[in-house]
N, C-alpha and C positions, 0 to 999 in steps of 0.2 A: 505493500501500499503504499510504500513509502516513495514510490516511482511517480504516483500520484499528483498531481495539484491538489490542493486544500479542500476547495469546493467539490471538485472529485470524489475526492478519497470520505469527504462526509458523506454523498450519497453512496456511492459504493458500499458504505457500510454499514447505512440504514437500512440498505435492500437486502446485508447478508443477516444483520438482527433482525428483520423481521421475516426473514426466511426460513431463521433459525427457530425464532419464536412459533413457527406454522408448524415446520416441519410435522411431530406426531400427530396434531389433530386436522391438518390440511395441508396433505402435503404439495398438492397440487396450485394452491397459492405460494406457499414455499417456493418450487420452482420457478413460476413466475418472477418471484423476485431475485431468484439465483440468475435464473436468466436476462434479468434488467442489470445485475452487478457487472454480469459477462458482458452485455453492449459497454457498460465502460471501461472496465478493465480485464479483459481479455487476457491479458498476458500477469494475470496476480494467481498464483497456485492455488491461493486459501477460496480464489473466487471461483476458479474453476474444479476444488474439489467440493466446492457447495452446492454448484449444480449436478455434479456427480451424483452425491448424496442425494439430493433432492429426485434427482429425478431417479434412482433405486428405488426411494419410498414410493413416488407416483407411478412404477413399475415400466418406465420407460429405458428397458434394458440396454437397447442400444446406445441410445446417448450417452445414459451414465456411465459405459464402457471406455467410450469417447471422450468424455468428461475426468474422468478418475486418471485414463491413462497420459491424458496432455497435463495433467493437474501433479503424476507423479514425474513426468520431464522436464516438469518447471521445478519443480523442488527434490528432487532426487528421495523422496520419502514413499514406500511401499507399506505404510500402514493399511490403506482400501484394499490390498491386493486379494483378503476376501471378498469382498465387494465385487469385486471384479471378477473372481471365479464366480459368485453365486449367478452374477447378471449372464457369464454364459449358459450357466443349469438352466437357468429362467429362460434360454432362449434354445435351449433344447440340444443345447452342445455340450458334455457333459465331456468328453475328451477335450475341449478346450478349455474349462475347468482346471482339468488335471493338469494339464502344461502350465501351470501359474507356481504350481508347487515345484517346479524344477528351477525358481529365480531365484538368481544370488545371494540378492538383497534379504533372504528370508531371515538371515541371521541376523540382521539390524533390527529385526520386528521388535515389537514387545510383548512379553507375556500373552497378554490378552488378546492381542491383535492375530495374534500366531496360534493362540487356541480358535478361534474365531476361522481363523484361514483353515487348518485341519479338519475342523466340523464340517467345512464348507465341501473341501475335497472329500472326505468322510462318504459326504451326500452324495458325490460322484461319482463315486464308488458304487451306492448303493442303487444309482440311476441306473448304473450298467448289468446290475446283478451281484456285482462281487463283497458281497457281502462280508466275507473274510477278511479279503484286502481292505476295505471300509473299518474293523477292528484294527486290523492293524495300524494304518494311519492315525488313528486317534489316541491308540497305544505311544505312538511318540512321543504325543503333547505329555508327558506325566502322568503314570499313574500310584504316584506315591500318595496314601492318605495321610501320611504323614508329617507331608510337607506339598499343602495346596500351592495351589501361584497362585497370580490372576488370571481369570479363565477357566482356574478348575471346576467349577460347579458345573458349565455349561458344557465343556468336557465331556466331566463326569456323565452329566445328564445324557449326551449324545452315544456315549460309549454302552451306558444301561440299557438305553431303546435297541441300538445295534444289535444289543446282548439278547435283549427280547425279541427282535424279529430271529436270530437266529435259533429261537427256542429254546434258548440257556435262560430258564427261568431265573433261578436260583440265585446265579452270578449278575442276571442282569439286576435283583432284587438287591445283591449287596452293593453295587454300582447304584442306584438312587436312593440306599439311604444315607452314600457316603457322601452325595451331591448333596440332599439334604441337609445331612448334619452341619454342612457350611455355608448351606441357601441361609442367612438369616433374618432377608428382607423378600423370602418372598416369590423369587425370580422364577419357578420353576415351580411346575406340581409335583416334584422329586418324593414328596411324605405320601402321596397318595397314589402315587406311582409303585412306588416300594411298598404301601399297605394291598393293593392289588394284586401281586403276584405273593402273600403270602399265605 
């Protein structure tokens, strides 16, 4: 934003704030604001990322991929690789989603973003009917209940869900219970899922 004149930066910032506020309840409105920001600041990574995220929430998958990749080229930050892979899945291209896992910058991702990417890649494996491969992908995210990491709740939940799909009910119940034990904010329905398997 420092590359913009002050009046333009203020308009762009206002659109980005409005996009952020609307994202959860009105993604189309968020996308309109993000696009308006892009119209004035298309070379700013944060603006392109905002358009990509809003497009993702609006189920505009192709636009989301384009914008998130553009933001990545500008900033070098790989944090949205999970969204890119999920868009590929939504477009019916699970094999393209799998290619994201070979990105050399995955090691630069924070643990939570990396866990989200593994969940999406496991979903792509499930789309392809490769349940064992999905379980293997999820196990790469860390299955040590004594040392949960950021993102472990959702990762363990996804692992339990895949175990249940593989008809490994006891193991699934164990991992739903593990997710529930650290899900203090009720982010998932892991407690109910565990109980349903007992």
